[in-house]
ZADO-1210 file (C-alpha; in nm, 4 decimals, padded with zeros to 6 digits):
<atoms>
<atom x="-13.9650" y="-07.5465" z="-02.3785" code="MET" pos="1"/>
<atom x="-14.0782" y="-07.2359" z="-02.5648" code="LYS" pos="2"/>
<atom x="-13.7320" y="-07.0839" z="-02.5387" code="LEU" pos="3"/>
<atom x="-13.5795" y="-07.4029" z="-02.6835" code="PHE" pos="4"/>
<atom x="-13.8024" y="-07.3678" z="-02.9912" code="GLY" pos="5"/>
<atom x="-13.6796" y="-07.0100" z="-03.0480" code="VAL" pos="6"/>
<atom x="-13.3187" y="-07.1279" z="-03.0292" code="LEU" pos="7"/>
<atom x="-13.3818" y="-07.4042" z="-03.2840" code="ILE" pos="8"/>
<atom x="-13.5283" y="-07.1515" z="-03.5300" code="PHE" pos="9"/>
<atom x="-13.2353" y="-06.9131" z="-03.4825" code="SER" pos="10"/>
<atom x="-12.9839" y="-07.1897" z="-03.5476" code="LEU" pos="11"/>
<atom x="-13.1705" y="-07.3004" z="-03.8605" code="ALA" pos="12"/>
<atom x="-13.1578" y="-06.9490" z="-03.9999" code="VAL" pos="13"/>
<atom x="-12.7881" y="-06.9071" z="-03.9195" code="SER" pos="14"/>
<atom x="-12.6611" y="-07.2427" z="-04.0427" code="CYS" pos="15"/>
<atom x="-12.8694" y="-07.3276" z="-04.3475" code="LYS" pos="16"/>
<atom x="-12.9823" y="-06.9995" z="-04.4976" code="ASN" pos="17"/>
<atom x="-12.7371" y="-06.7270" z="-04.4046" code="LEU" pos="18"/>
<atom x="-12.4333" y="-06.9273" z="-04.5024" code="GLY" pos="19"/>
<atom x="-12.5724" y="-07.0471" z="-04.8358" code="ASP" pos="20"/>
<atom x="-12.5987" y="-06.8560" z="-05.1621" code="VAL" pos="21"/>
<atom x="-12.8442" y="-06.9121" z="-05.4496" code="PRO" pos="22"/>
<atom x="-12.6842" y="-07.0651" z="-05.7612" code="PRO" pos="23"/>
<atom x="-12.4932" y="-06.8130" z="-05.9718" code="GLY" pos="24"/>
<atom x="-12.5128" y="-06.5426" z="-05.7058" code="ARG" pos="25"/>
<atom x="-12.2781" y="-06.3579" z="-05.4713" code="TYR" pos="26"/>
<atom x="-12.3651" y="-06.2417" z="-05.1215" code="ASP" pos="27"/>
<atom x="-12.3353" y="-05.8619" z="-05.1315" code="ARG" pos="28"/>
<atom x="-12.5394" y="-05.7882" z="-04.8184" code="THR" pos="29"/>
<atom x="-12.2673" y="-05.6472" z="-04.5941" code="ALA" pos="30"/>
<atom x="-12.1640" y="-05.3900" z="-04.8545" code="GLU" pos="31"/>
<atom x="-12.4881" y="-05.2008" z="-04.7974" code="PHE" pos="32"/>
<atom x="-12.4532" y="-05.1483" z="-04.4219" code="PHE" pos="33"/>
<atom x="-12.5374" y="-04.7838" z="-04.3351" code="ASP" pos="34"/>
<atom x="-12.6036" y="-04.6908" z="-04.6988" code="ARG" pos="35"/>
<atom x="-12.9121" y="-04.5315" z="-04.8476" code="THR" pos="36"/>
<atom x="-13.0415" y="-04.7541" z="-05.1263" code="LEU" pos="37"/>
<atom x="-13.2610" y="-04.6923" z="-05.4285" code="TYR" pos="38"/>
<atom x="-13.3974" y="-05.0257" z="-05.5525" code="ILE" pos="39"/>
<atom x="-13.5446" y="-05.0561" z="-05.9033" code="GLU" pos="40"/>
<atom x="-13.7517" y="-05.3527" z="-06.0185" code="TYR" pos="41"/>
<atom x="-13.6240" y="-05.5164" z="-06.3378" code="LEU" pos="42"/>
<atom x="-13.9271" y="-05.7112" z="-06.4559" code="ALA" pos="43"/>
<atom x="-14.0528" y="-05.6441" z="-06.8083" code="LYS" pos="44"/>
<atom x="-14.2443" y="-05.3146" z="-06.8303" code="ASN" pos="45"/>
<atom x="-14.1463" y="-05.2308" z="-06.4696" code="SER" pos="46"/>
<atom x="-13.8292" y="-05.0292" z="-06.5212" code="ARG" pos="47"/>
<atom x="-13.8516" y="-04.6938" z="-06.3464" code="GLY" pos="48"/>
<atom x="-14.0476" y="-04.8438" z="-06.0555" code="ASN" pos="49"/>
<atom x="-13.8687" y="-04.8365" z="-05.7216" code="TRP" pos="50"/>
<atom x="-13.9223" y="-05.0210" z="-05.3951" code="LEU" pos="51"/>
<atom x="-14.1046" y="-04.7749" z="-05.1719" code="GLY" pos="52"/>
<atom x="-14.3793" y="-04.7384" z="-04.9168" code="ILE" pos="53"/>
<atom x="-14.7482" y="-04.6817" z="-04.9907" code="GLN" pos="54"/>
<atom x="-14.8371" y="-04.3951" z="-04.7588" code="LYS" pos="55"/>
<atom x="-15.2040" y="-04.4936" z="-04.7240" code="SER" pos="56"/>
<atom x="-15.1438" y="-04.8456" z="-04.5884" code="ASN" pos="57"/>
<atom x="-14.7649" y="-04.8685" z="-04.5273" code="TYR" pos="58"/>
<atom x="-14.7322" y="-05.1640" z="-04.7649" code="GLN" pos="59"/>
<atom x="-14.4238" y="-05.2065" z="-04.9824" code="ALA" pos="60"/>
<atom x="-14.5082" y="-05.0714" z="-05.3265" code="TYR" pos="61"/>
<atom x="-14.3494" y="-05.0212" z="-05.6702" code="LEU" pos="62"/>
<atom x="-14.3327" y="-04.6433" z="-05.6935" code="THR" pos="63"/>
<atom x="-14.2828" y="-04.4895" z="-06.0412" code="PRO" pos="64"/>
<atom x="-14.0124" y="-04.2226" z="-06.0233" code="VAL" pos="65"/>
<atom x="-13.7663" y="-04.0994" z="-06.2901" code="PRO" pos="66"/>
<atom x="-13.4203" y="-04.2034" z="-06.1732" code="GLU" pos="67"/>
<atom x="-13.2965" y="-03.8443" z="-06.1633" code="SER" pos="68"/>
<atom x="-13.5653" y="-03.7686" z="-05.9027" code="TYR" pos="69"/>
<atom x="-13.5224" y="-04.0606" z="-05.6634" code="VAL" pos="70"/>
<atom x="-13.3064" y="-03.8435" z="-05.4359" code="TYR" pos="71"/>
<atom x="-13.5972" y="-03.6185" z="-05.3483" code="ILE" pos="72"/>
<atom x="-13.8866" y="-03.8657" z="-05.3585" code="ASP" pos="73"/>
<atom x="-13.9872" y="-03.9184" z="-04.9940" code="PRO" pos="74"/>
<atom x="-14.1020" y="-04.2798" z="-05.0347" code="TYR" pos="75"/>
<atom x="-13.8216" y="-04.4676" z="-05.2158" code="VAL" pos="76"/>
<atom x="-13.5191" y="-04.3803" z="-05.0007" code="ARG" pos="77"/>
<atom x="-13.4238" y="-04.6891" z="-04.7995" code="LEU" pos="78"/>
<atom x="-13.1583" y="-04.6937" z="-04.5304" code="GLN" pos="79"/>
<atom x="-12.9888" y="-05.0318" z="-04.4880" code="ALA" pos="80"/>
<atom x="-12.8268" y="-05.1190" z="-04.1591" code="PHE" pos="81"/>
<atom x="-12.6563" y="-05.4164" z="-04.0008" code="ASP" pos="82"/>
<atom x="-12.9093" y="-05.6490" z="-03.8394" code="CYS" pos="83"/>
<atom x="-12.6628" y="-05.9163" z="-03.7320" code="GLY" pos="84"/>
<atom x="-12.5627" y="-06.2536" z="-03.8794" code="GLU" pos="85"/>
<atom x="-12.4744" y="-06.0874" z="-04.2105" code="GLY" pos="86"/>
<atom x="-12.8268" y="-05.9558" z="-04.2720" code="THR" pos="87"/>
<atom x="-12.9672" y="-05.6086" z="-04.3307" code="ILE" pos="88"/>
<atom x="-13.2817" y="-05.4308" z="-04.2223" code="CYS" pos="89"/>
<atom x="-13.4374" y="-05.1809" z="-04.4632" code="LEU" pos="90"/>
<atom x="-13.5792" y="-04.8655" z="-04.3095" code="ARG" pos="91"/>
<atom x="-13.7849" y="-04.6243" z="-04.5170" code="ASN" pos="92"/>
<atom x="-13.6662" y="-04.2693" z="-04.4479" code="ARG" pos="93"/>
<atom x="-13.9934" y="-04.0940" z="-04.5388" code="TRP" pos="94"/>
<atom x="-14.0863" y="-03.9800" z="-04.1842" code="THR" pos="95"/>
<atom x="-13.7316" y="-03.9181" z="-04.0664" code="GLU" pos="96"/>
<atom x="-13.7208" y="-03.5964" z="-03.8598" code="PHE" pos="97"/>
<atom x="-14.1001" y="-03.5651" z="-03.8903" code="ASP" pos="98"/>
<atom x="-14.2309" y="-03.4530" z="-03.5524" code="ALA" pos="99"/>
<atom x="-14.5846" y="-03.5672" z="-03.6389" code="THR" pos="100"/>
<atom x="-14.4799" y="-03.9228" z="-03.7360" code="ASN" pos="101"/>
<atom x="-14.1384" y="-04.0078" z="-03.5909" code="PRO" pos="102"/>
<atom x="-14.1839" y="-04.3818" z="-03.6409" code="ASN" pos="103"/>
<atom x="-13.9160" y="-04.6269" z="-03.7509" code="PHE" pos="104"/>
<atom x="-14.0703" y="-04.7906" z="-04.0617" code="TRP" pos="105"/>
<atom x="-13.8886" y="-05.1157" z="-04.1464" code="VAL" pos="106"/>
<atom x="-13.9594" y="-05.3744" z="-04.4197" code="LEU" pos="107"/>
<atom x="-14.1055" y="-05.6861" z="-04.2591" code="LYS" pos="108"/>
<atom x="-14.1354" y="-06.0432" z="-04.3810" code="SER" pos="109"/>
<atom x="-14.4813" y="-06.1777" z="-04.4695" code="LYS" pos="110"/>
<atom x="-14.6097" y="-06.5263" z="-04.5599" code="PRO" pos="111"/>
<atom x="-14.6499" y="-06.6248" z="-04.9246" code="ALA" pos="112"/>
<atom x="-14.9287" y="-06.4510" z="-05.1205" code="ALA" pos="113"/>
<atom x="-14.9346" y="-06.1716" z="-04.8608" code="THR" pos="114"/>
<atom x="-14.8256" y="-05.8185" z="-04.9399" code="ASN" pos="115"/>
<atom x="-14.5001" y="-05.7210" z="-04.7750" code="THR" pos="116"/>
<atom x="-14.5282" y="-05.4105" z="-04.5572" code="ALA" pos="117"/>
<atom x="-14.3272" y="-05.1597" z="-04.3599" code="PHE" pos="118"/>
<atom x="-14.3973" y="-05.1779" z="-03.9892" code="GLU" pos="119"/>
<atom x="-14.2753" y="-04.9717" z="-03.6976" code="THR" pos="120"/>
<atom x="-14.0088" y="-05.1230" z="-03.4795" code="ASN" pos="121"/>
<atom x="-13.7385" y="-04.9315" z="-03.2907" code="PRO" pos="122"/>
<atom x="-13.5136" y="-05.2402" z="-03.2641" code="ALA" pos="123"/>
<atom x="-13.5726" y="-05.4654" z="-03.5696" code="PRO" pos="124"/>
<atom x="-13.2287" y="-05.6279" z="-03.5364" code="GLU" pos="125"/>
<atom x="-13.3724" y="-05.8457" z="-03.2585" code="TYR" pos="126"/>
<atom x="-13.6425" y="-05.9983" z="-03.4811" code="TYR" pos="127"/>
<atom x="-13.5790" y="-06.2332" z="-03.7753" code="ASN" pos="128"/>
<atom x="-13.8913" y="-06.1069" z="-03.9564" code="ASP" pos="129"/>
<atom x="-13.7102" y="-05.7833" z="-04.0425" code="TYR" pos="130"/>
<atom x="-13.3919" y="-05.9406" z="-04.1770" code="LYS" pos="131"/>
<atom x="-13.2998" y="-05.9647" z="-04.5467" code="TRP" pos="132"/>
<atom x="-13.0146" y="-06.0887" z="-04.7630" code="LYS" pos="133"/>
<atom x="-12.8930" y="-05.9475" z="-05.0967" code="VAL" pos="134"/>
<atom x="-12.7568" y="-06.1810" z="-05.3653" code="TYR" pos="135"/>
<atom x="-12.6310" y="-06.0390" z="-05.6957" code="CYS" pos="136"/>
<atom x="-12.5126" y="-06.1916" z="-06.0232" code="THR" pos="137"/>
<atom x="-12.1855" y="-05.9973" z="-06.0110" code="SER" pos="138"/>
<atom x="-11.9226" y="-05.8911" z="-05.7592" code="GLN" pos="139"/>
<atom x="-11.8525" y="-05.5777" z="-05.9634" code="GLN" pos="140"/>
<atom x="-12.1996" y="-05.4257" z="-05.9836" code="ASN" pos="141"/>
<atom x="-12.5473" y="-05.4487" z="-05.8321" code="THR" pos="142"/>
<atom x="-12.7452" y="-05.4425" z="-06.1561" code="ASP" pos="143"/>
<atom x="-12.9286" y="-05.7714" z="-06.0913" code="ALA" pos="144"/>
<atom x="-12.9905" y="-05.8753" z="-05.7318" code="CYS" pos="145"/>
<atom x="-13.2282" y="-06.0855" z="-05.5245" code="TYR" pos="146"/>
<atom x="-13.3785" y="-05.9479" z="-05.2025" code="LEU" pos="147"/>
<atom x="-13.4349" y="-06.2638" z="-05.0030" code="CYS" pos="148"/>
<atom x="-13.6519" y="-06.3081" z="-04.6960" code="ASP" pos="149"/>
<atom x="-13.4587" y="-06.4721" z="-04.4103" code="VAL" pos="150"/>
<atom x="-13.7658" y="-06.5884" z="-04.2196" code="THR" pos="151"/>
<atom x="-13.9695" y="-06.7335" z="-04.5066" code="GLN" pos="152"/>
<atom x="-13.6622" y="-06.8963" z="-04.6589" code="THR" pos="153"/>
<atom x="-13.5989" y="-07.0786" z="-04.3313" code="ALA" pos="154"/>
<atom x="-13.9608" y="-07.1900" z="-04.3012" code="LEU" pos="155"/>
<atom x="-13.9869" y="-07.3036" z="-04.6636" code="SER" pos="156"/>
<atom x="-13.6450" y="-07.4694" z="-04.7031" code="SER" pos="157"/>
<atom x="-13.6123" y="-07.2906" z="-05.0388" code="GLU" pos="158"/>
<atom x="-13.5169" y="-06.9411" z="-05.1412" code="TRP" pos="159"/>
<atom x="-13.8047" y="-06.6969" z="-05.0909" code="ILE" pos="160"/>
<atom x="-13.7304" y="-06.3582" z="-05.2446" code="CYS" pos="161"/>
<atom x="-13.9217" y="-06.0400" z="-05.3236" code="LEU" pos="162"/>
<atom x="-14.1026" y="-05.9762" z="-05.6494" code="PHE" pos="163"/>
<atom x="-14.3466" y="-05.7139" z="-05.7719" code="GLY" pos="164"/>
<atom x="-14.7012" y="-05.8341" z="-05.8246" code="ALA" pos="165"/>
<atom x="-14.9203" y="-05.7082" z="-06.1104" code="SER" pos="166"/>
<atom x="-15.0892" y="-05.4608" z="-05.8726" code="ASN" pos="167"/>
<atom x="-14.7437" y="-05.3179" z="-05.7847" code="LYS" pos="168"/>
<atom x="-14.7456" y="-05.4510" z="-05.4310" code="TYR" pos="169"/>
<atom x="-14.4557" y="-05.6723" z="-05.3215" code="LEU" pos="170"/>
<atom x="-14.4693" y="-06.0367" z="-05.2155" code="GLN" pos="171"/>
<atom x="-14.2273" y="-06.3216" z="-05.1641" code="GLY" pos="172"/>
<atom x="-14.2107" y="-06.6393" z="-05.3707" code="SER" pos="173"/>
<atom x="-13.9714" y="-06.9168" z="-05.4687" code="SER" pos="174"/>
<atom x="-13.7178" y="-06.8466" z="-05.7409" code="LEU" pos="175"/>
<atom x="-13.8968" y="-07.0839" z="-05.9783" code="ALA" pos="176"/>
<atom x="-14.1822" y="-06.8367" z="-06.0133" code="ALA" pos="177"/>
<atom x="-14.1950" y="-06.4643" z="-06.0978" code="ASN" pos="178"/>
<atom x="-13.9170" y="-06.2151" z="-06.1673" code="GLU" pos="179"/>
<atom x="-13.6972" y="-06.1513" z="-05.8642" code="HIS" pos="180"/>
<atom x="-13.4206" y="-05.9302" z="-06.0011" code="ASN" pos="181"/>
<atom x="-13.3706" y="-05.5804" z="-05.8687" code="TRP" pos="182"/>
<atom x="-13.1162" y="-05.3116" z="-05.9487" code="ARG" pos="183"/>
<atom x="-12.9699" y="-05.1480" z="-05.6408" code="ILE" pos="184"/>
<atom x="-12.8365" y="-04.7940" z="-05.6727" code="VAL" pos="185"/>
<atom x="-12.6097" y="-04.6389" z="-05.4104" code="THR" pos="186"/>
<atom x="-12.3834" y="-04.3355" z="-05.4123" code="HIS" pos="187"/>
<atom x="-12.0491" y="-04.2612" z="-05.2529" code="ASN" pos="188"/>
<atom x="-11.9392" y="-03.9185" z="-05.1373" code="ALA" pos="189"/>
<atom x="-11.6461" y="-03.7890" z="-05.3442" code="MET" pos="190"/>
<atom x="-11.3902" y="-03.5591" z="-05.1853" code="ASP" pos="191"/>
<atom x="-11.3195" y="-03.2748" z="-05.4286" code="ASN" pos="192"/>
<atom x="-11.0585" y="-03.1168" z="-05.2032" code="GLY" pos="193"/>
<atom x="-11.0071" y="-02.7425" z="-05.2195" code="TYR" pos="194"/>
<atom x="-11.1354" y="-02.6187" z="-05.5537" code="SER" pos="195"/>
<atom x="-11.1372" y="-02.2667" z="-05.6893" code="VAL" pos="196"/>
<atom x="-11.4751" y="-02.1110" z="-05.6228" code="GLY" pos="197"/>
<atom x="-11.4059" y="-01.7812" z="-05.7941" code="HIS" pos="198"/>
<atom x="-11.1757" y="-01.6254" z="-06.0484" code="PHE" pos="199"/>
<atom x="-10.8743" y="-01.4578" z="-05.8965" code="ASP" pos="200"/>
<atom x="-10.9526" y="-01.1378" z="-05.7132" code="LEU" pos="201"/>
<atom x="-10.6862" y="-00.8984" z="-05.8410" code="CYS" pos="202"/>
<atom x="-10.5692" y="-00.5570" z="-05.7241" code="ASN" pos="203"/>
<atom x="-10.3433" y="-00.3742" z="-05.9715" code="ASP" pos="204"/>
<atom x="-10.3339" y="-00.0535" z="-05.7684" code="MET" pos="205"/>
<atom x="-10.0797" y="00.0812" z="-05.5225" code="GLU" pos="206"/>
<atom x="-10.3177" y="00.0685" z="-05.2240" code="ALA" pos="207"/>
<atom x="-10.5018" y="-00.2190" z="-05.0603" code="ALA" pos="208"/>
<atom x="-10.8680" y="-00.2689" z="-05.1562" code="VAL" pos="209"/>
<atom x="-11.1591" y="-00.4852" z="-05.0451" code="TYR" pos="210"/>
<atom x="-11.3437" y="-00.6945" z="-05.2982" code="MET" pos="211"/>
<atom x="-11.6737" y="-00.8786" z="-05.2650" code="ASN" pos="212"/>
<atom x="-11.6701" y="-01.2563" z="-05.2721" code="TYR" pos="213"/>
<atom x="-11.9910" y="-01.4611" z="-05.2939" code="ARG" pos="214"/>
<atom x="-11.9454" y="-01.7086" z="-05.0080" code="TYR" pos="215"/>
<atom x="-12.1805" y="-02.0080" z="-05.0210" code="CYS" pos="216"/>
<atom x="-12.2004" y="-02.2796" z="-04.7563" code="VAL" pos="217"/>
<atom x="-12.4297" y="-02.5837" z="-04.7625" code="GLY" pos="218"/>
<atom x="-12.5775" y="-02.8244" z="-05.0134" code="ILE" pos="219"/>
<atom x="-12.6047" y="-02.6971" z="-05.3697" code="GLU" pos="220"/>
<atom x="-12.8856" y="-02.8550" z="-05.5722" code="VAL" pos="221"/>
<atom x="-12.8749" y="-02.8990" z="-05.9527" code="PRO" pos="222"/>
<atom x="-12.9202" y="-02.5774" z="-06.1496" code="LEU" pos="223"/>
<atom x="-13.2854" y="-02.4906" z="-06.2247" code="PHE" pos="224"/>
<atom x="-13.4108" y="-02.7911" z="-06.0235" code="SER" pos="225"/>
<atom x="-13.5662" y="-02.5840" z="-05.7416" code="ASN" pos="226"/>
<atom x="-13.5171" y="-02.8852" z="-05.5150" code="TRP" pos="227"/>
<atom x="-13.5509" y="-02.8386" z="-05.1410" code="VAL" pos="228"/>
<atom x="-13.2960" y="-03.0156" z="-04.9224" code="VAL" pos="229"/>
<atom x="-13.4798" y="-03.1831" z="-04.6345" code="THR" pos="230"/>
<atom x="-13.3222" y="-03.2763" z="-04.3029" code="SER" pos="231"/>
<atom x="-13.3406" y="-03.6402" z="-04.4101" code="SER" pos="232"/>
<atom x="-13.1572" y="-03.5746" z="-04.7373" code="MET" pos="233"/>
<atom x="-12.8924" y="-03.3740" z="-04.5532" code="ALA" pos="234"/>
<atom x="-12.8507" y="-03.6578" z="-04.3050" code="SER" pos="235"/>
<atom x="-12.7983" y="-03.9023" z="-04.5927" code="GLU" pos="236"/>
<atom x="-12.5168" y="-03.6889" z="-04.7349" code="MET" pos="237"/>
<atom x="-12.3594" y="-03.6371" z="-04.3938" code="LYS" pos="238"/>
<atom x="-12.3538" y="-04.0139" z="-04.3362" code="GLU" pos="239"/>
<atom x="-12.1918" y="-04.0710" z="-04.6770" code="ALA" pos="240"/>
<atom x="-11.9187" y="-03.8130" z="-04.6136" code="ILE" pos="241"/>
<atom x="-11.8478" y="-03.9736" z="-04.2782" code="SER" pos="242"/>
<atom x="-11.8128" y="-04.3221" z="-04.4315" code="MET" pos="243"/>
<atom x="-11.6434" y="-04.2393" z="-04.7610" code="ASP" pos="244"/>
<atom x="-11.4173" y="-03.9482" z="-04.6671" code="ILE" pos="245"/>
<atom x="-11.3640" y="-03.9197" z="-04.2927" code="ILE" pos="246"/>
<atom x="-11.3243" y="-04.2934" z="-04.2385" code="GLN" pos="247"/>
<atom x="-11.1270" y="-04.3416" z="-04.5593" code="SER" pos="248"/>
<atom x="-10.7509" y="-04.3842" z="-04.5478" code="SER" pos="249"/>
<atom x="-10.7199" y="-04.2408" z="-04.8994" code="SER" pos="250"/>
<atom x="-10.8650" y="-03.8949" z="-04.8283" code="SER" pos="251"/>
<atom x="-10.6260" y="-03.6060" z="-04.7636" code="ASN" pos="252"/>
<atom x="-10.9010" y="-03.3949" z="-04.6092" code="HIS" pos="253"/>
<atom x="-11.0539" y="-03.6333" z="-04.3564" code="ALA" pos="254"/>
<atom x="-10.9729" y="-03.4069" z="-04.0604" code="ASN" pos="255"/>
<atom x="-11.1183" y="-03.0994" z="-04.2289" code="ASP" pos="256"/>
<atom x="-11.4398" y="-03.2854" z="-04.3067" code="TRP" pos="257"/>
<atom x="-11.4519" y="-03.4238" z="-03.9513" code="ALA" pos="258"/>
<atom x="-11.4633" y="-03.0643" z="-03.8287" code="ASN" pos="259"/>
<atom x="-11.7479" y="-02.9904" z="-04.0693" code="GLU" pos="260"/>
<atom x="-11.9639" y="-03.2536" z="-03.8973" code="MET" pos="261"/>
<atom x="-12.0206" y="-02.9994" z="-03.6194" code="TYR" pos="262"/>
<atom x="-12.1290" y="-02.7202" z="-03.8513" code="ASN" pos="263"/>
<atom x="-12.5054" y="-02.7391" z="-03.9159" code="PRO" pos="264"/>
<atom x="-12.4842" y="-02.4902" z="-04.2048" code="GLN" pos="265"/>
<atom x="-12.2725" y="-02.7326" z="-04.4105" code="THR" pos="266"/>
<atom x="-12.5495" y="-02.9930" z="-04.4087" code="PHE" pos="267"/>
<atom x="-12.8457" y="-02.7733" z="-04.4946" code="ALA" pos="268"/>
<atom x="-12.9722" y="-02.5966" z="-04.8066" code="GLN" pos="269"/>
<atom x="-12.7020" y="-02.3760" z="-04.9558" code="GLU" pos="270"/>
<atom x="-12.6965" y="-02.0222" z="-04.8198" code="ASN" pos="271"/>
<atom x="-12.4918" y="-01.7443" z="-04.9793" code="CYS" pos="272"/>
<atom x="-12.3717" y="-01.4044" z="-04.8673" code="SER" pos="273"/>
<atom x="-12.1233" y="-01.1426" z="-04.9830" code="LEU" pos="274"/>
<atom x="-11.8057" y="-01.1102" z="-04.7799" code="VAL" pos="275"/>
<atom x="-11.5264" y="-00.8597" z="-04.8244" code="GLU" pos="276"/>
<atom x="-11.1783" y="-00.9967" z="-04.8825" code="ILE" pos="277"/>
<atom x="-10.8785" y="-00.7640" z="-04.8476" code="PRO" pos="278"/>
<atom x="-10.6474" y="-00.7594" z="-05.1502" code="ILE" pos="279"/>
<atom x="-10.2991" y="-00.6138" z="-05.0870" code="PRO" pos="280"/>
<atom x="-10.1440" y="-00.3730" z="-05.3418" code="PRO" pos="281"/>
<atom x="-10.0227" y="-00.5284" z="-05.6669" code="ARG" pos="282"/>
<atom x="-10.1535" y="-00.8683" z="-05.5597" code="SER" pos="283"/>
<atom x="-10.4071" y="-01.1282" z="-05.6561" code="ALA" pos="284"/>
<atom x="-10.5997" y="-01.3580" z="-05.4261" code="VAL" pos="285"/>
<atom x="-10.7300" y="-01.7021" z="-05.5176" code="THR" pos="286"/>
<atom x="-11.0160" y="-01.8353" z="-05.3056" code="VAL" pos="287"/>
<atom x="-11.0464" y="-02.2129" z="-05.2684" code="GLN" pos="288"/>
<atom x="-11.3299" y="-02.3947" z="-05.0901" code="GLN" pos="289"/>
<atom x="-11.3477" y="-02.7499" z="-04.9566" code="LEU" pos="290"/>
<atom x="-11.6302" y="-02.9367" z="-05.1323" code="THR" pos="291"/>
<atom x="-11.7618" y="-03.2887" z="-05.1795" code="ALA" pos="292"/>
<atom x="-11.9993" y="-03.4418" z="-05.4343" code="SER" pos="293"/>
<atom x="-12.2844" y="-03.6814" z="-05.3650" code="TYR" pos="294"/>
<atom x="-12.4962" y="-03.7836" z="-05.6615" code="GLY" pos="295"/>
<atom x="-12.6136" y="-03.4589" z="-05.8245" code="PRO" pos="296"/>
<atom x="-12.5417" y="-03.2527" z="-05.5101" code="PHE" pos="297"/>
<atom x="-12.2391" y="-03.0430" z="-05.4180" code="LEU" pos="298"/>
<atom x="-12.1669" y="-03.0029" z="-05.0469" code="VAL" pos="299"/>
<atom x="-11.9815" y="-02.6783" z="-04.9764" code="LYS" pos="300"/>
<atom x="-11.7984" y="-02.6585" z="-04.6453" code="SER" pos="301"/>
<atom x="-11.7319" y="-02.3425" z="-04.4476" code="GLN" pos="302"/>
<atom x="-11.3568" y="-02.3973" z="-04.4915" code="LYS" pos="303"/>
<atom x="-11.1760" y="-02.1593" z="-04.7299" code="LEU" pos="304"/>
<atom x="-10.8144" y="-02.1375" z="-04.8404" code="ASN" pos="305"/>
<atom x="-10.7119" y="-01.7869" z="-04.9434" code="ILE" pos="306"/>
<atom x="-10.3895" y="-01.7832" z="-05.1432" code="ILE" pos="307"/>
<atom x="-10.2152" y="-01.4527" z="-05.2045" code="GLU" pos="308"/>
<atom x="-09.9950" y="-01.3899" z="-05.5081" code="LYS" pos="309"/>
<atom x="-09.7650" y="-01.0882" z="-05.4834" code="GLU" pos="310"/>
<atom x="-09.6504" y="-00.8658" z="-05.7670" code="ASN" pos="311"/>
<atom x="-09.9496" y="-00.9636" z="-05.9775" code="ALA" pos="312"/>
<atom x="-10.0347" y="-00.7854" z="-06.3016" code="HIS" pos="313"/>
<atom x="-10.4060" y="-00.8120" z="-06.3526" code="CYS" pos="314"/>
<atom x="-10.4049" y="-00.7461" z="-06.7246" code="ASP" pos="315"/>
<atom x="-10.1448" y="-01.0195" z="-06.7892" code="SER" pos="316"/>
<atom x="-10.3017" y="-01.3070" z="-06.5984" code="ARG" pos="317"/>
<atom x="-10.3928" y="-01.6176" z="-06.8001" code="ALA" pos="318"/>
</atoms>
């Protein structure tokens, strides 16, 4: 008899709630599978506050962070993944690769007037309390979206979605009360192909020479930022390159990037060294490097193309 009750609840969630959409909204949930999300609250006087985790009590919390710094803030990076039936689970990445706290912190449903929290669960896809839906006002952007609670919506027979309370903690309520709109920011990896990483190395003499080339492999951070690339950040970029470049039919360098997946230096803080490149007599060499962009970061692969130009005249090059 207990099992029958569980089945009834599952069917109610699947049929009524997951197939319906709030008025004036589009279901965008599936588009976020396997993405890292940055979710900003849009209520008045709340811009610049992002859905994160409160380290002291693991509750969901509006964390103030300038948008240009969300990439490196440890508490507002949320990984969305497929939790079945067209829903997502939202995992906070703050303890990813942390040997002292390797827990799987996932946003969990709570009853009305109760603060929503992140709780540890290695398999949240098997529990409705961890499942969420995303409904946005547009199919072209994610500038105004609801984050709706699958469990509480089923129990209440009305849409129950997240909002930020005055104390910055998050709760669920019906759409008739509070401000429920959120802006969801994601980034795609962009394949830059083989770009020139150096001016031509030119030898105008009659004998071969060796010239120094500054060879950098890894993730380049914005100039003067002094940012440190964590293992979690590197993993985020690696996942994006896999989805947006390797699995894309439009990329001409999918195979080259697939090979880079096995090179740990590519997905770590940029490291540079000087290498000697032979330049034949009366020749110029152009060095090209395979790179990709992700947000403000540039991922430099180990793969170089070295193109030799014979009969070069160094003083006449454009």
